C-alpha positions in Angstrom: -38.0 109.8 -186.0 -35.0 109.5 -188.3 -35.0 108.3 -191.9 -35.8 104.6 -191.9 -34.5 104.1 -195.5 -31.1 105.5 -194.4 -31.1 103.2 -191.4 -31.9 100.2 -193.6 -29.1 101.1 -196.0 -26.6 101.3 -193.2 -27.7 97.9 -191.8 -27.5 96.3 -195.3 -24.1 97.8 -196.0 -22.8 96.8 -192.6 -24.0 93.2 -193.0 -22.7 93.0 -196.6 -19.3 94.0 -195.3 -19.4 91.5 -192.4 -18.9 94.4 -189.9 -20.5 94.1 -186.5 -22.6 96.9 -185.1 -19.9 97.4 -182.4 -17.1 97.7 -185.0 -19.1 100.3 -187.0 -19.8 102.2 -183.9 -16.1 102.2 -183.0 -15.1 103.4 -186.5 -17.6 106.3 -186.2 -16.6 107.1 -182.7 -19.9 106.2 -181.2 -21.1 103.9 -178.5 -23.0 100.7 -179.5 -26.2 102.2 -178.1 -26.0 105.2 -180.4 -25.3 102.9 -183.4 -28.3 100.7 -182.5 -30.5 103.8 -182.4 -29.2 104.9 -185.8 -29.9 101.4 -187.3 -33.4 101.3 -185.8 -34.2 104.8 -187.2 -34.7 106.4 -183.8 -31.6 108.6 -183.9 -30.7 110.9 -186.7 -27.3 110.8 -188.4 -25.2 113.9 -188.3 -23.6 115.3 -191.4 -20.2 114.3 -190.3 -21.4 110.8 -189.5 -23.1 110.5 -192.9 -19.9 111.5 -194.6 -17.9 109.0 -192.5 -20.4 106.2 -193.2 -20.1 106.9 -197.0 -16.3 106.7 -196.7 -16.3 103.5 -194.7 -18.6 101.7 -197.2 -17.2 103.5 -200.2 -20.7 104.8 -201.4 -21.9 108.3 -202.0 -23.9 110.3 -199.5 -26.5 110.6 -202.3 -26.9 106.8 -202.3 -27.2 106.7 -198.5 -29.9 109.5 -198.7 -31.8 107.7 -201.4 -31.1 110.4 -204.1 -29.7 107.7 -206.4 -29.7 104.0 -206.7 -26.1 104.0 -207.9 -23.8 103.4 -205.0 -21.3 105.8 -206.4 -23.9 108.5 -206.9 -23.6 108.9 -210.6 -27.2 108.4 -211.7 -30.2 110.1 -210.0 -33.0 107.7 -209.0 -35.4 109.6 -211.2 -33.4 109.1 -214.3 -35.1 106.9 -216.9 -33.1 104.6 -219.3 -33.6 107.3 -222.0 -32.1 109.9 -219.6 -29.1 107.7 -219.0 -28.6 107.1 -222.7 -28.9 110.8 -223.5 -26.4 111.6 -220.8 -23.9 108.9 -222.0 -24.2 110.1 -225.6 -23.7 113.7 -224.5 -20.6 112.8 -222.4 -19.1 110.8 -225.3 -19.3 114.0 -227.5 -17.5 116.2 -225.0 -14.0 117.1 -225.9 -11.4 115.5 -223.6 -9.0 118.0 -221.9 
């Protein structure tokens, strides 16, 4: 079985963008049946499909895979607020090129 959280993210993003399942399938070069299987979690997403989905919805692949809660993939999901503050402070101190 494929990753259900990935399937849920794809459905949520598609619905947020008011895109039909058929339209997303078309953009990915898939038939509607394959798209339905991806969204139900019964079909795995290929690396190329994952990359294309991230491009269509303008989110990172890390977000789609659950490695971060930030849609742009900047903050790992395990990072605490202290981690985020430390990272911001560190980056502010970095010399700009």
